[in-house]
Every structure is written in structure tokens, then in C-alpha cells.
PDB file as gemmi writes it, atoms N, CA and C in Angstrom:
CRYST1    1.000    1.000    1.000  90.00  90.00  90.00 P 1                      
ATOM      1  N   MET A   1    -131.842 129.247 121.509  1.00  0.00           N  
ATOM      2  CA  MET A   1    -132.656 129.930 120.619  1.00  0.00           C  
ATOM      3  C   MET A   1    -132.578 131.240 120.895  1.00  0.00           C  
ATOM      4  N   MET A   2    -133.674 131.131 122.109  1.00  0.00           N  
ATOM      5  CA  MET A   2    -133.792 132.798 122.738  1.00  0.00           C  
ATOM      6  C   MET A   2    -132.902 133.798 123.113  1.00  0.00           C  
ATOM      7  N   THR A   3    -131.339 133.220 123.433  1.00  0.00           N  
ATOM      8  CA  THR A   3    -130.582 133.627 124.294  1.00  0.00           C  
ATOM      9  C   THR A   3    -129.509 134.157 122.823  1.00  0.00           C  
ATOM     10  N   LEU A   4    -129.742 134.018 121.331  1.00  0.00           N  
ATOM     11  CA  LEU A   4    -129.071 134.388 120.541  1.00  0.00           C  
ATOM     12  C   LEU A   4    -130.193 135.417 119.627  1.00  0.00           C  
ATOM     13  N   SER A   5    -131.469 135.637 119.697  1.00  0.00           N  
ATOM     14  CA  SER A   5    -131.779 136.590 119.443  1.00  0.00           C  
ATOM     15  C   SER A   5    -132.125 137.646 119.880  1.00  0.00           C  
ATOM     16  N   LEU A   6    -132.182 137.347 121.718  1.00  0.00           N  
ATOM     17  CA  LEU A   6    -131.548 138.581 122.168  1.00  0.00           C  
ATOM     18  C   LEU A   6    -130.677 139.352 122.188  1.00  0.00           C  
ATOM     19  N   THR A   7    -129.139 138.177 121.788  1.00  0.00           N  
ATOM     20  CA  THR A   7    -128.067 138.902 121.850  1.00  0.00           C  
ATOM     21  C   THR A   7    -127.936 139.712 120.800  1.00  0.00           C  
ATOM     22  N   ALA A   8    -128.425 139.646 119.339  1.00  0.00           N  
ATOM     23  CA  ALA A   8    -128.587 139.754 118.257  1.00  0.00           C  
ATOM     24  C   ALA A   8    -129.322 141.018 118.310  1.00  0.00           C  
ATOM     25  N   LEU A   9    -130.433 141.318 118.986  1.00  0.00           N  
ATOM     26  CA  LEU A   9    -131.527 142.519 119.229  1.00  0.00           C  
ATOM     27  C   LEU A   9    -130.382 143.736 120.227  1.00  0.00           C  
ATOM     28  N   ILE A  10    -129.852 142.788 121.275  1.00  0.00           N  
ATOM     29  CA  ILE A  10    -129.330 143.918 121.974  1.00  0.00           C  
ATOM     30  C   ILE A  10    -128.033 144.876 120.766  1.00  0.00           C  
ATOM     31  N   ALA A  11    -127.082 143.637 119.806  1.00  0.00           N  
ATOM     32  CA  ALA A  11    -126.446 144.159 119.187  1.00  0.00           C  
ATOM     33  C   ALA A  11    -126.628 145.302 118.465  1.00  0.00           C  
ATOM     34  N   ILE A  12    -127.907 145.515 117.513  1.00  0.00           N  
ATOM     35  CA  ILE A  12    -128.544 146.017 116.866  1.00  0.00           C  
ATOM     36  C   ILE A  12    -128.475 147.292 117.338  1.00  0.00           C  
ATOM     37  N   LEU A  13    -129.156 147.136 118.790  1.00  0.00           N  
ATOM     38  CA  LEU A  13    -129.987 148.469 119.734  1.00  0.00           C  
ATOM     39  C   LEU A  13    -128.709 149.380 119.889  1.00  0.00           C  
ATOM     40  N   LEU A  14    -127.541 148.456 119.950  1.00  0.00           N  
ATOM     41  CA  LEU A  14    -125.718 149.363 120.391  1.00  0.00           C  
ATOM     42  C   LEU A  14    -125.572 149.764 119.315  1.00  0.00           C  
ATOM     43  N   VAL A  15    -125.110 149.316 118.218  1.00  0.00           N  
ATOM     44  CA  VAL A  15    -124.997 149.402 116.744  1.00  0.00           C  
ATOM     45  C   VAL A  15    -125.726 150.576 116.268  1.00  0.00           C  
ATOM     46  N   THR A  16    -127.173 150.949 116.623  1.00  0.00           N  
ATOM     47  CA  THR A  16    -128.112 152.073 116.089  1.00  0.00           C  
ATOM     48  C   THR A  16    -127.776 153.384 116.939  1.00  0.00           C  
ATOM     49  N   PHE A  17    -127.663 152.889 118.104  1.00  0.00           N  
ATOM     50  CA  PHE A  17    -127.329 153.776 119.212  1.00  0.00           C  
ATOM     51  C   PHE A  17    -125.933 154.856 119.177  1.00  0.00           C  
ATOM     52  N   LEU A  18    -124.833 154.019 119.011  1.00  0.00           N  
ATOM     53  CA  LEU A  18    -123.800 154.232 118.821  1.00  0.00           C  
ATOM     54  C   LEU A  18    -123.677 155.187 117.329  1.00  0.00           C  
ATOM     55  N   GLY A  19    -124.702 154.698 116.669  1.00  0.00           N  
ATOM     56  CA  GLY A  19    -124.648 155.320 114.839  1.00  0.00           C  
ATOM     57  C   GLY A  19    -125.096 157.220 114.975  1.00  0.00           C  
ATOM     58  N   ILE A  20    -126.442 156.883 115.948  1.00  0.00           N  
ATOM     59  CA  ILE A  20    -127.304 158.034 116.124  1.00  0.00           C  
ATOM     60  C   ILE A  20    -126.261 158.726 116.823  1.00  0.00           C  
ATOM     61  N   LEU A  21    -125.289 159.016 117.699  1.00  0.00           N  
ATOM     62  CA  LEU A  21    -124.909 159.451 118.799  1.00  0.00           C  
ATOM     63  C   LEU A  21    -123.249 159.862 118.303  1.00  0.00           C  
ATOM     64  N   MET A  22    -122.527 159.515 117.305  1.00  0.00           N  
ATOM     65  CA  MET A  22    -121.707 159.599 116.855  1.00  0.00           C  
ATOM     66  C   MET A  22    -122.336 161.004 115.284  1.00  0.00           C  
ATOM     67  N   LEU A  23    -123.529 160.934 114.778  1.00  0.00           N  
ATOM     68  CA  LEU A  23    -123.988 161.998 114.022  1.00  0.00           C  
ATOM     69  C   LEU A  23    -124.217 163.431 115.186  1.00  0.00           C  
ATOM     70  N   LEU A  24    -124.679 162.839 115.923  1.00  0.00           N  
ATOM     71  CA  LEU A  24    -124.730 163.955 116.896  1.00  0.00           C  
ATOM     72  C   LEU A  24    -123.868 164.965 117.289  1.00  0.00           C  
ATOM     73  N   ILE A  25    -122.918 164.181 117.729  1.00  0.00           N  
ATOM     74  CA  ILE A  25    -121.728 164.729 118.139  1.00  0.00           C  
ATOM     75  C   ILE A  25    -120.588 165.107 117.548  1.00  0.00           C  
ATOM     76  N   GLY A  26    -120.368 164.083 116.554  1.00  0.00           N  
ATOM     77  CA  GLY A  26    -119.532 164.772 115.004  1.00  0.00           C  
ATOM     78  C   GLY A  26    -119.619 165.990 114.691  1.00  0.00           C  
ATOM     79  N   SER A  27    -118.497 166.788 114.567  1.00  0.00           N  
ATOM     80  CA  SER A  27    -118.286 168.085 114.388  1.00  0.00           C  
ATOM     81  C   SER A  27    -118.566 168.176 112.759  1.00  0.00           C  
ATOM     82  N   LYS A  28    -119.145 168.879 112.345  1.00  0.00           N  
ATOM     83  CA  LYS A  28    -119.599 169.316 110.996  1.00  0.00           C  
ATOM     84  C   LYS A  28    -118.191 170.485 110.684  1.00  0.00           C  
ATOM     85  N   GLN A  29    -117.311 170.070 109.534  1.00  0.00           N  
ATOM     86  CA  GLN A  29    -116.392 171.072 108.804  1.00  0.00           C  
ATOM     87  C   GLN A  29    -116.913 171.238 107.737  1.00  0.00           C  
ATOM     88  N   SER A  30    -116.266 172.332 107.352  1.00  0.00           N  
ATOM     89  CA  SER A  30    -116.532 172.624 105.951  1.00  0.00           C  
ATOM     90  C   SER A  30    -115.099 172.202 105.456  1.00  0.00           C  
ATOM     91  N   LYS A  31    -115.243 171.659 104.283  1.00  0.00           N  
ATOM     92  CA  LYS A  31    -114.498 170.710 103.139  1.00  0.00           C  
ATOM     93  C   LYS A  31    -113.654 171.496 102.157  1.00  0.00           C  
ATOM     94  N   SER A  32    -112.841 171.717 102.582  1.00  0.00           N  
ATOM     95  CA  SER A  32    -111.566 172.395 100.975  1.00  0.00           C  
ATOM     96  C   SER A  32    -111.483 171.360 100.528  1.00  0.00           C  
ATOM     97  N   ARG A  33    -110.550 171.938  99.403  1.00  0.00           N  
ATOM     98  CA  ARG A  33    -110.608 171.035  97.843  1.00  0.00           C  
ATOM     99  C   ARG A  33    -109.668 170.052  98.810  1.00  0.00           C  
ATOM    100  N   GLU A  34    -108.897 170.453  99.497  1.00  0.00           N  
ATOM    101  CA  GLU A  34    -107.197 169.382  99.816  1.00  0.00           C  
ATOM    102  C   GLU A  34    -108.082 168.196 100.720  1.00  0.00           C  
ATOM    103  N   THR A  35    -109.073 168.354 101.552  1.00  0.00           N  
ATOM    104  CA  THR A  35    -109.690 167.367 102.610  1.00  0.00           C  
ATOM    105  C   THR A  35    -110.370 166.477 101.225  1.00  0.00           C  
ATOM    106  N   ARG A  36    -111.227 167.345 100.536  1.00  0.00           N  
ATOM    107  CA  ARG A  36    -111.867 166.571  99.863  1.00  0.00           C  
ATOM    108  C   ARG A  36    -111.194 165.262  98.572  1.00  0.00           C  
ATOM    109  N   SER A  37    -110.003 165.454  98.386  1.00  0.00           N  
ATOM    110  CA  SER A  37    -109.424 164.766  97.145  1.00  0.00           C  
ATOM    111  C   SER A  37    -108.817 163.507  98.001  1.00  0.00           C  
ATOM    112  N   PRO A  38    -108.490 163.026  97.122  1.00  0.00           N  
ATOM    113  CA  PRO A  38    -108.114 161.516  97.791  1.00  0.00           C  
ATOM    114  C   PRO A  38    -106.513 161.997  97.790  1.00  0.00           C  
ATOM    115  N   TYR A  39    -105.962 161.217  98.733  1.00  0.00           N  
ATOM    116  CA  TYR A  39    -104.024 161.333  98.709  1.00  0.00           C  
ATOM    117  C   TYR A  39    -103.827 160.001  97.914  1.00  0.00           C  
ATOM    118  N   GLU A  40    -103.084 160.523  97.183  1.00  0.00           N  
ATOM    119  CA  GLU A  40    -102.219 159.649  96.373  1.00  0.00           C  
ATOM    120  C   GLU A  40    -100.707 160.488  96.286  1.00  0.00           C  
ATOM    121  N   CYS A  41     -99.927 159.430  96.807  1.00  0.00           N  
ATOM    122  CA  CYS A  41     -98.545 160.179  97.176  1.00  0.00           C  
ATOM    123  C   CYS A  41     -98.043 160.316  95.934  1.00  0.00           C  
ATOM    124  N   GLY A  42     -97.164 161.434  95.598  1.00  0.00           N  
ATOM    125  CA  GLY A  42     -96.686 161.938  94.565  1.00  0.00           C  
ATOM    126  C   GLY A  42     -97.323 162.371  93.818  1.00  0.00           C  
ATOM    127  N   PHE A  43     -98.473 162.231  94.039  1.00  0.00           N  
ATOM    128  CA  PHE A  43     -99.632 162.799  92.804  1.00  0.00           C  
ATOM    129  C   PHE A  43    -100.325 163.926  93.105  1.00  0.00           C  
ATOM    130  N   ASP A  44    -100.753 165.073  92.460  1.00  0.00           N  
ATOM    131  CA  ASP A  44    -101.764 166.131  92.486  1.00  0.00           C  
ATOM    132  C   ASP A  44    -103.267 164.831  91.961  1.00  0.00           C  
ATOM    133  N   SER A  45    -103.698 165.086  92.546  1.00  0.00           N  
ATOM    134  CA  SER A  45    -105.217 164.394  92.035  1.00  0.00           C  
ATOM    135  C   SER A  45    -106.121 165.448  91.298  1.00  0.00           C  
ATOM    136  N   GLN A  46    -105.935 166.456  91.551  1.00  0.00           N  
ATOM    137  CA  GLN A  46    -106.719 167.535  90.573  1.00  0.00           C  
ATOM    138  C   GLN A  46    -106.044 167.914  88.668  1.00  0.00           C  
ATOM    139  N   LYS A  47    -104.858 167.563  89.049  1.00  0.00           N  
ATOM    140  CA  LYS A  47    -104.584 168.078  87.551  1.00  0.00           C  
ATOM    141  C   LYS A  47    -104.642 166.640  86.555  1.00  0.00           C  
ATOM    142  N   LYS A  48    -104.453 166.961  85.226  1.00  0.00           N  
ATOM    143  CA  LYS A  48    -104.785 166.133  84.225  1.00  0.00           C  
ATOM    144  C   LYS A  48    -104.408 164.322  84.267  1.00  0.00           C  
ATOM    145  N   ALA A  49    -104.929 163.880  84.006  1.00  0.00           N  
ATOM    146  CA  ALA A  49    -104.151 162.102  84.324  1.00  0.00           C  
ATOM    147  C   ALA A  49    -102.297 161.778  83.719  1.00  0.00           C  
ATOM    148  N   ARG A  50    -102.567 162.242  82.586  1.00  0.00           N  
ATOM    149  CA  ARG A  50    -101.726 162.519  81.601  1.00  0.00           C  
ATOM    150  C   ARG A  50    -100.360 162.915  81.696  1.00  0.00           C  
ATOM    151  N   SER A  51    -100.110 164.036  83.044  1.00  0.00           N  
ATOM    152  CA  SER A  51     -98.656 165.108  83.232  1.00  0.00           C  
ATOM    153  C   SER A  51     -97.710 164.357  83.618  1.00  0.00           C  
ATOM    154  N   PRO A  52     -96.505 163.896  83.172  1.00  0.00           N  
ATOM    155  CA  PRO A  52     -95.188 164.243  83.459  1.00  0.00           C  
ATOM    156  C   PRO A  52     -95.358 164.533  85.170  1.00  0.00           C  
ATOM    157  N   PHE A  53     -94.535 163.247  85.570  1.00  0.00           N  
ATOM    158  CA  PHE A  53     -93.985 162.929  86.735  1.00  0.00           C  
ATOM    159  C   PHE A  53     -92.727 162.443  87.131  1.00  0.00           C  
ATOM    160  N   SER A  54     -92.228 162.376  87.915  1.00  0.00           N  
ATOM    161  CA  SER A  54     -90.404 162.111  88.376  1.00  0.00           C  
ATOM    162  C   SER A  54     -90.798 160.376  88.382  1.00  0.00           C  
ATOM    163  N   LEU A  55     -90.182 159.688  87.344  1.00  0.00           N  
ATOM    164  CA  LEU A  55     -89.846 158.214  87.919  1.00  0.00           C  
ATOM    165  C   LEU A  55     -88.488 157.876  88.760  1.00  0.00           C  
ATOM    166  N   ARG A  56     -87.994 158.559  89.767  1.00  0.00           N  
ATOM    167  CA  ARG A  56     -87.569 158.190  90.857  1.00  0.00           C  
ATOM    168  C   ARG A  56     -88.298 158.172  91.725  1.00  0.00           C  
ATOM    169  N   PHE A  57     -90.372 158.168  91.514  1.00  0.00           N  
ATOM    170  CA  PHE A  57     -90.164 157.939  92.641  1.00  0.00           C  
ATOM    171  C   PHE A  57     -90.726 156.393  93.004  1.00  0.00           C  
ATOM    172  N   PHE A  58     -90.733 155.916  91.469  1.00  0.00           N  
ATOM    173  CA  PHE A  58     -91.145 154.649  91.272  1.00  0.00           C  
ATOM    174  C   PHE A  58     -89.600 153.663  91.181  1.00  0.00           C  
ATOM    175  N   HIS A  59     -88.615 154.237  91.049  1.00  0.00           N  
ATOM    176  CA  HIS A  59     -87.555 153.431  90.940  1.00  0.00           C  
ATOM    177  C   HIS A  59     -87.256 153.417  92.997  1.00  0.00           C  
ATOM    178  N   ILE A  60     -87.471 154.660  93.426  1.00  0.00           N  
ATOM    179  CA  ILE A  60     -87.019 154.581  95.102  1.00  0.00           C  
ATOM    180  C   ILE A  60     -87.794 153.004  95.555  1.00  0.00           C  
ATOM    181  N   THR A  61     -89.338 153.579  94.789  1.00  0.00           N  
ATOM    182  CA  THR A  61     -90.435 152.244  95.369  1.00  0.00           C  
ATOM    183  C   THR A  61     -89.783 150.475  94.736  1.00  0.00           C  
ATOM    184  N   LEU A  62     -89.504 150.546  93.961  1.00  0.00           N  
ATOM    185  CA  LEU A  62     -89.173 149.058  93.291  1.00  0.00           C  
ATOM    186  C   LEU A  62     -87.473 148.920  94.455  1.00  0.00           C  
ATOM    187  N   ILE A  63     -86.592 149.517  94.291  1.00  0.00           N  
ATOM    188  CA  ILE A  63     -85.374 149.809  95.372  1.00  0.00           C  
ATOM    189  C   ILE A  63     -85.709 148.891  96.683  1.00  0.00           C  
ATOM    190  N   PHE A  64     -86.963 149.999  97.446  1.00  0.00           N  
ATOM    191  CA  PHE A  64     -87.508 149.223  98.551  1.00  0.00           C  
ATOM    192  C   PHE A  64     -88.336 147.817  98.679  1.00  0.00           C  
ATOM    193  N   LEU A  65     -89.012 148.143  97.486  1.00  0.00           N  
ATOM    194  CA  LEU A  65     -89.908 146.235  97.361  1.00  0.00           C  
ATOM    195  C   LEU A  65     -88.536 145.000  97.006  1.00  0.00           C  
ATOM    196  N   ILE A  66     -87.545 145.101  96.496  1.00  0.00           N  
ATOM    197  CA  ILE A  66     -86.529 144.252  96.442  1.00  0.00           C  
ATOM    198  C   ILE A  66     -85.820 144.362  97.628  1.00  0.00           C  
ATOM    199  N   PHE A  67     -85.409 144.750  98.420  1.00  0.00           N  
ATOM    200  CA  PHE A  67     -84.563 144.897  99.337  1.00  0.00           C  
ATOM    201  C   PHE A  67     -85.912 144.426 100.756  1.00  0.00           C  
ATOM    202  N   GLU A  68     -86.775 144.786 100.369  1.00  0.00           N  
ATOM    203  CA  GLU A  68     -87.795 144.165 101.459  1.00  0.00           C  
ATOM    204  C   GLU A  68     -88.060 142.951 101.369  1.00  0.00           C  
ATOM    205  N   VAL A  69     -88.142 142.399 100.195  1.00  0.00           N  
ATOM    206  CA  VAL A  69     -88.752 140.945  99.775  1.00  0.00           C  
ATOM    207  C   VAL A  69     -87.329 140.383 100.472  1.00  0.00           C  
ATOM    208  N   GLU A  70     -86.091 140.567  99.968  1.00  0.00           N  
ATOM    209  CA  GLU A  70     -85.000 139.714 100.536  1.00  0.00           C  
ATOM    210  C   GLU A  70     -84.533 140.072 102.500  1.00  0.00           C  
ATOM    211  N   VAL A  71     -85.212 140.912 102.863  1.00  0.00           N  
ATOM    212  CA  VAL A  71     -85.003 141.365 104.478  1.00  0.00           C  
ATOM    213  C   VAL A  71     -85.977 139.886 105.088  1.00  0.00           C  
ATOM    214  N   ALA A  72     -87.373 139.857 103.746  1.00  0.00           N  
ATOM    215  CA  ALA A  72     -88.421 138.964 104.595  1.00  0.00           C  
ATOM    216  C   ALA A  72     -87.719 137.520 104.731  1.00  0.00           C  
ATOM    217  N   LEU A  73     -86.710 137.197 103.346  1.00  0.00           N  
ATOM    218  CA  LEU A  73     -86.062 136.031 103.813  1.00  0.00           C  
ATOM    219  C   LEU A  73     -84.876 135.908 104.628  1.00  0.00           C  
ATOM    220  N   LEU A  74     -84.712 136.662 105.143  1.00  0.00           N  
ATOM    221  CA  LEU A  74     -84.140 136.370 106.524  1.00  0.00           C  
ATOM    222  C   LEU A  74     -84.250 136.632 108.131  1.00  0.00           C  
ATOM    223  N   LEU A  75     -86.219 136.871 107.876  1.00  0.00           N  
ATOM    224  CA  LEU A  75     -86.451 136.776 109.137  1.00  0.00           C  
ATOM    225  C   LEU A  75     -86.200 135.025 109.936  1.00  0.00           C  
ATOM    226  N   PRO A  76     -86.677 134.036 108.748  1.00  0.00           N  
ATOM    227  CA  PRO A  76     -86.679 132.355 109.492  1.00  0.00           C  
ATOM    228  C   PRO A  76     -85.111 132.486 109.994  1.00  0.00           C  
ATOM    229  N   LEU A  77     -84.204 132.929 109.582  1.00  0.00           N  
ATOM    230  CA  LEU A  77     -82.828 132.549 110.043  1.00  0.00           C  
ATOM    231  C   LEU A  77     -82.881 132.822 112.021  1.00  0.00           C  
ATOM    232  N   GLY A  78     -83.601 133.530 112.270  1.00  0.00           N  
ATOM    233  CA  GLY A  78     -83.683 132.875 113.857  1.00  0.00           C  
ATOM    234  C   GLY A  78     -83.967 132.156 114.450  1.00  0.00           C  
ATOM    235  N   TYR A  79     -84.675 131.520 114.045  1.00  0.00           N  
ATOM    236  CA  TYR A  79     -85.179 129.426 114.452  1.00  0.00           C  
ATOM    237  C   TYR A  79     -84.392 129.021 113.927  1.00  0.00           C  
ATOM    238  N   LEU A  80     -83.724 129.015 112.523  1.00  0.00           N  
ATOM    239  CA  LEU A  80     -82.990 127.972 111.977  1.00  0.00           C  
ATOM    240  C   LEU A  80     -81.704 128.333 112.853  1.00  0.00           C  
ATOM    241  N   LEU A  81     -81.009 129.763 113.127  1.00  0.00           N  
ATOM    242  CA  LEU A  81     -79.857 128.980 113.827  1.00  0.00           C  
ATOM    243  C   LEU A  81     -79.542 128.381 114.494  1.00  0.00           C  
ATOM    244  N   ASN A  82     -80.903 128.289 115.657  1.00  0.00           N  
ATOM    245  CA  ASN A  82     -80.783 127.788 116.752  1.00  0.00           C  
ATOM    246  C   ASN A  82     -80.709 125.774 116.213  1.00  0.00           C  
ATOM    247  N   GLN A  83     -80.602 125.165 115.375  1.00  0.00           N  
ATOM    248  CA  GLN A  83     -80.919 123.966 115.082  1.00  0.00           C  
ATOM    249  C   GLN A  83     -79.089 123.599 114.908  1.00  0.00           C  
ATOM    250  N   PRO A  84     -79.097 122.307 114.775  1.00  0.00           N  
ATOM    251  CA  PRO A  84     -77.500 122.225 114.827  1.00  0.00           C  
ATOM    252  C   PRO A  84     -76.715 122.422 113.492  1.00  0.00           C  
ATOM    253  N   MET A  85     -77.489 122.571 112.649  1.00  0.00           N  
ATOM    254  CA  MET A  85     -76.432 122.544 110.921  1.00  0.00           C  
ATOM    255  C   MET A  85     -76.098 123.538 111.015  1.00  0.00           C  
ATOM    256  N   LEU A  86     -74.877 123.598 110.356  1.00  0.00           N  
ATOM    257  CA  LEU A  86     -73.590 124.894 109.827  1.00  0.00           C  
ATOM    258  C   LEU A  86     -74.921 126.228 108.538  1.00  0.00           C  
ATOM    259  N   SER A  87     -75.584 125.297 107.802  1.00  0.00           N  
ATOM    260  CA  SER A  87     -75.509 125.605 106.411  1.00  0.00           C  
ATOM    261  C   SER A  87     -77.110 127.110 107.129  1.00  0.00           C  
ATOM    262  N   PRO A  88     -77.555 127.379 107.607  1.00  0.00           N  
ATOM    263  CA  PRO A  88     -78.438 128.450 107.732  1.00  0.00           C  
ATOM    264  C   PRO A  88     -77.877 130.027 107.923  1.00  0.00           C  
ATOM    265  N   GLY A  89     -76.766 129.445 108.771  1.00  0.00           N  
ATOM    266  CA  GLY A  89     -75.517 130.566 108.985  1.00  0.00           C  
ATOM    267  C   GLY A  89     -75.111 131.343 107.623  1.00  0.00           C  
ATOM    268  N   ILE A  90     -74.734 130.397 107.199  1.00  0.00           N  
ATOM    269  CA  ILE A  90     -73.805 130.483 106.280  1.00  0.00           C  
ATOM    270  C   ILE A  90     -74.964 131.115 104.838  1.00  0.00           C  
ATOM    271  N   GLY A  91     -76.275 130.941 104.693  1.00  0.00           N  
ATOM    272  CA  GLY A  91     -77.483 131.277 103.509  1.00  0.00           C  
ATOM    273  C   GLY A  91     -77.215 132.496 104.092  1.00  0.00           C  
ATOM    274  N   GLY A  92     -78.073 132.864 105.819  1.00  0.00           N  
ATOM    275  CA  GLY A  92     -78.331 134.487 106.092  1.00  0.00           C  
ATOM    276  C   GLY A  92     -76.747 135.246 105.949  1.00  0.00           C  
ATOM    277  N   PHE A  93     -75.921 134.780 105.980  1.00  0.00           N  
ATOM    278  CA  PHE A  93     -74.428 135.564 105.595  1.00  0.00           C  
ATOM    279  C   PHE A  93     -74.867 135.565 104.151  1.00  0.00           C  
ATOM    280  N   ILE A  94     -74.860 135.080 103.175  1.00  0.00           N  
ATOM    281  CA  ILE A  94     -75.172 135.304 101.767  1.00  0.00           C  
ATOM    282  C   ILE A  94     -75.632 136.364 101.463  1.00  0.00           C  
ATOM    283  N   ILE A  95     -77.461 135.924 101.984  1.00  0.00           N  
ATOM    284  CA  ILE A  95     -78.381 136.897 101.606  1.00  0.00           C  
ATOM    285  C   ILE A  95     -77.656 138.412 101.938  1.00  0.00           C  
ATOM    286  N   THR A  96     -77.366 138.499 103.454  1.00  0.00           N  
ATOM    287  CA  THR A  96     -77.099 139.867 103.821  1.00  0.00           C  
ATOM    288  C   THR A  96     -75.910 140.205 102.944  1.00  0.00           C  
ATOM    289  N   LEU A  97     -75.192 139.583 102.124  1.00  0.00           N  
ATOM    290  CA  LEU A  97     -74.138 140.459 101.918  1.00  0.00           C  
ATOM    291  C   LEU A  97     -74.519 140.598 100.446  1.00  0.00           C  
ATOM    292  N   ILE A  98     -75.629 139.931  99.682  1.00  0.00           N  
ATOM    293  CA  ILE A  98     -76.368 140.355  98.536  1.00  0.00           C  
ATOM    294  C   ILE A  98     -76.965 141.826  98.766  1.00  0.00           C  
ATOM    295  N   LEU A  99     -77.729 141.917  99.983  1.00  0.00           N  
ATOM    296  CA  LEU A  99     -78.210 143.069 100.377  1.00  0.00           C  
ATOM    297  C   LEU A  99     -77.333 144.122 100.562  1.00  0.00           C  
ATOM    298  N   LEU A 100     -76.552 143.769 101.453  1.00  0.00           N  
ATOM    299  CA  LEU A 100     -75.293 144.938 101.351  1.00  0.00           C  
ATOM    300  C   LEU A 100     -74.552 145.273 100.161  1.00  0.00           C  
ATOM    301  N   LEU A 101     -74.296 143.924  99.222  1.00  0.00           N  
ATOM    302  CA  LEU A 101     -73.596 144.910  97.947  1.00  0.00           C  
ATOM    303  C   LEU A 101     -74.472 145.559  96.886  1.00  0.00           C  
ATOM    304  N   GLY A 102     -76.215 144.999  96.959  1.00  0.00           N  
ATOM    305  CA  GLY A 102     -77.020 145.628  96.203  1.00  0.00           C  
ATOM    306  C   GLY A 102     -77.177 147.486  96.767  1.00  0.00           C  
ATOM    307  N   VAL A 103     -77.269 147.676  97.833  1.00  0.00           N  
ATOM    308  CA  VAL A 103     -77.372 148.630  98.622  1.00  0.00           C  
ATOM    309  C   VAL A 103     -76.092 149.631  97.956  1.00  0.00           C  
ATOM    310  N   ILE A 104     -74.701 148.627  98.211  1.00  0.00           N  
ATOM    311  CA  ILE A 104     -73.702 149.708  97.605  1.00  0.00           C  
ATOM    312  C   ILE A 104     -73.327 150.222  96.284  1.00  0.00           C  
ATOM    313  N   HIS A 105     -73.955 149.320  95.266  1.00  0.00           N  
ATOM    314  CA  HIS A 105     -74.008 149.538  93.625  1.00  0.00           C  
ATOM    315  C   HIS A 105     -75.024 150.622  94.027  1.00  0.00           C  
ATOM    316  N   GLU A 106     -76.264 150.779  94.078  1.00  0.00           N  
ATOM    317  CA  GLU A 106     -77.673 151.535  94.124  1.00  0.00           C  
ATOM    318  C   GLU A 106     -76.719 152.975  94.714  1.00  0.00           C  
ATOM    319  N   TRP A 107     -76.076 153.142  95.621  1.00  0.00           N  
ATOM    320  CA  TRP A 107     -75.606 154.283  96.383  1.00  0.00           C  
ATOM    321  C   TRP A 107     -74.128 154.787  95.375  1.00  0.00           C  
ATOM    322  N   LYS A 108     -73.559 154.040  94.613  1.00  0.00           N  
ATOM    323  CA  LYS A 108     -72.986 154.609  93.221  1.00  0.00           C  
ATOM    324  C   LYS A 108     -72.879 154.814  92.319  1.00  0.00           C  
ATOM    325  N   GLN A 109     -74.342 154.729  92.132  1.00  0.00           N  
ATOM    326  CA  GLN A 109     -75.148 154.372  90.514  1.00  0.00           C  
ATOM    327  C   GLN A 109     -75.797 156.171  90.727  1.00  0.00           C  
ATOM    328  N   GLY A 110     -76.190 156.818  92.181  1.00  0.00           N  
ATOM    329  CA  GLY A 110     -76.502 157.830  92.610  1.00  0.00           C  
ATOM    330  C   GLY A 110     -78.052 157.547  93.018  1.00  0.00           C  
ATOM    331  N   ALA A 111     -78.757 156.152  92.954  1.00  0.00           N  
ATOM    332  CA  ALA A 111     -80.120 155.942  92.770  1.00  0.00           C  
ATOM    333  C   ALA A 111     -80.617 156.398  94.355  1.00  0.00           C  
ATOM    334  N   LEU A 112     -80.208 156.827  95.086  1.00  0.00           N  
ATOM    335  CA  LEU A 112     -80.430 157.019  95.967  1.00  0.00           C  
ATOM    336  C   LEU A 112     -80.640 158.262  96.566  1.00  0.00           C  
ATOM    337  N   ASN A 113     -79.974 159.094  96.001  1.00  0.00           N  
ATOM    338  CA  ASN A 113     -79.832 160.884  96.020  1.00  0.00           C  
ATOM    339  C   ASN A 113     -81.010 160.825  95.248  1.00  0.00           C  
ATOM    340  N   TRP A 114     -81.815 161.286  96.615  1.00  0.00           N  
ATOM    341  CA  TRP A 114     -83.053 162.470  95.829  1.00  0.00           C  
ATOM    342  C   TRP A 114     -82.949 163.810  95.045  1.00  0.00           C  
ATOM    343  N   LEU A 115     -82.041 164.579  95.495  1.00  0.00           N  
ATOM    344  CA  LEU A 115     -82.405 165.811  94.712  1.00  0.00           C  
ATOM    345  C   LEU A 115     -80.973 165.594  93.494  1.00  0.00           C  
TER     346      LEU A 115                                                      
END                                                                             
């Protein structure tokens, strides 16, 4: 019991000491508008909320999520290929083929061209 309370006391003292040290050493900077505002990718947080923005950003995000989930399906194949069965290799080939066909389709549709 004594060891536990001593450890807790040391932890509290250490945290307090480091917090005070951080406040003393930390640099004070005047914050501009950019550093005070939160970073939202693709958005200017100082504009009104209903302003129009490019839907291309969300389209690229959806494409990324779809292909990322399919890549997550390929991760266990490294382990499964060491098994004596042949079906994991065929399954991995089919998933990779679907990924490749999806990228080719998106490329031909022009969805991957940002400009």
C-alpha cells in the first residue's frame, strides 16, 4: 500500500513539474488568423457554411475509400497463400482484377483527372 501511494505521489509531482517547465520554456507566439483557425481540408473555415465547393474532392475521397477497403481484403492473402489450398490465390487474383478494372474505368471516365 505504501509503495502504491509513493508511486502515485511521484507521478503527480513529475507531471506537475513537467507542466510548469513547459509553461516557462514554451514560446509565446502571436497567433494570426491562419494559426487560430482549424484546418479543414478543402474548406476555408472563415467563409459561410453554405458556400459552394467542388464535389470533385468528395468523389476522389469515395474512390479512395472503395479501393482502400478492397486492398484491406488482400492483406490476409499473404498468409493464406502458404496453405495447401489453391482458392486463396484465385480469390486474390479476382480481387486484384476487380481493382484494376475499377481504376481503368475511373481513368477512362476522367474521374482521376484533377484539372
